[in-house]
C-alpha positions in Angstrom: 63.1 -55.5 -162.5 62.4 -57.9 -165.3 65.9 -59.3 -165.4 66.0 -59.7 -161.6 62.7 -61.6 -161.6 64.0 -63.8 -164.4 67.2 -64.6 -162.5 65.3 -65.4 -159.3 62.9 -67.7 -161.2 65.7 -69.4 -163.1 67.6 -70.1 -159.8 64.4 -71.7 -158.3 63.4 -73.7 -161.3 60.4 -71.5 -161.9 59.1 -70.9 -165.5 57.8 -67.5 -166.4 54.9 -68.0 -168.7 53.7 -64.4 -168.9 54.3 -61.2 -167.0 53.7 -57.5 -167.0 55.5 -54.8 -164.9 53.8 -51.4 -164.5 54.6 -48.4 -162.4 52.8 -49.7 -159.3 52.2 -53.4 -159.7 53.5 -56.6 -161.2 51.4 -59.5 -162.7 53.1 -62.8 -163.2 51.9 -66.2 -164.6 54.4 -68.7 -163.3 54.8 -72.4 -163.4 56.8 -74.1 -160.6 57.1 -77.4 -158.7 54.9 -77.9 -155.7 57.9 -78.3 -153.4 58.2 -74.5 -153.5 55.4 -72.7 -151.7 53.8 -69.5 -153.0 54.8 -67.7 -149.9 58.5 -68.6 -150.3 58.5 -67.7 -154.0 56.9 -64.3 -153.1 59.5 -63.8 -150.4 62.4 -64.6 -152.8 61.1 -62.2 -155.5 60.2 -59.3 -153.2 63.3 -59.7 -150.9 65.9 -60.2 -153.6 64.6 -57.5 -155.9 64.3 -54.9 -153.1 67.8 -55.7 -151.8 69.3 -55.4 -155.3 67.5 -52.2 -156.1 68.5 -50.6 -152.8 72.2 -51.6 -153.5 72.3 -50.2 -157.0 70.1 -47.1 -156.8 70.9 -44.8 -153.9 68.0 -42.5 -154.8 65.6 -45.3 -154.1 67.3 -45.9 -150.7 66.8 -42.3 -149.8 63.2 -42.2 -151.0 62.2 -45.3 -149.1 64.4 -44.9 -146.1 62.7 -46.7 -143.2 60.0 -48.0 -145.5 59.6 -50.8 -148.0 59.5 -51.0 -151.8 56.9 -53.8 -151.8 53.5 -53.9 -150.1 53.2 -56.3 -147.2 51.0 -58.8 -149.0 50.5 -60.4 -152.4 47.7 -62.1 -154.3 48.2 -65.5 -155.7 45.8 -68.1 -157.2 46.2 -71.4 -159.0 45.1 -71.9 -162.5 43.0 -75.0 -161.9 39.7 -73.7 -163.2 41.1 -71.4 -165.8 43.5 -72.1 -168.6 47.0 -70.6 -168.7 46.1 -69.1 -172.1 43.2 -67.3 -170.7 45.3 -65.8 -167.9 48.0 -64.8 -170.4 45.4 -63.1 -172.5 44.1 -61.2 -169.5 47.5 -59.9 -168.7 48.0 -58.8 -172.3 44.7 -57.2 -172.6 44.4 -55.3 -169.3 48.0 -54.5 -168.5 
């Protein structure tokens, strides 16, 4: 998953500042140009990772048949009022 997300970010000129992947969620601190919307970036990450995982791991395809790997939504905020360092510290400390 990490490598897939890195590849997607690289292809879209998105810098990964900090991230954490756990069993049931992912936290990412990303920097990207405003020409790319948050919704489009979430679509790229969720769509491309699920497609690749379904292709490579048949047991996932069987487990999630007719369903989705990702939840329908996502949560995104900008870092305007909080520093990137504080968010990176939060990801390190709690995840």
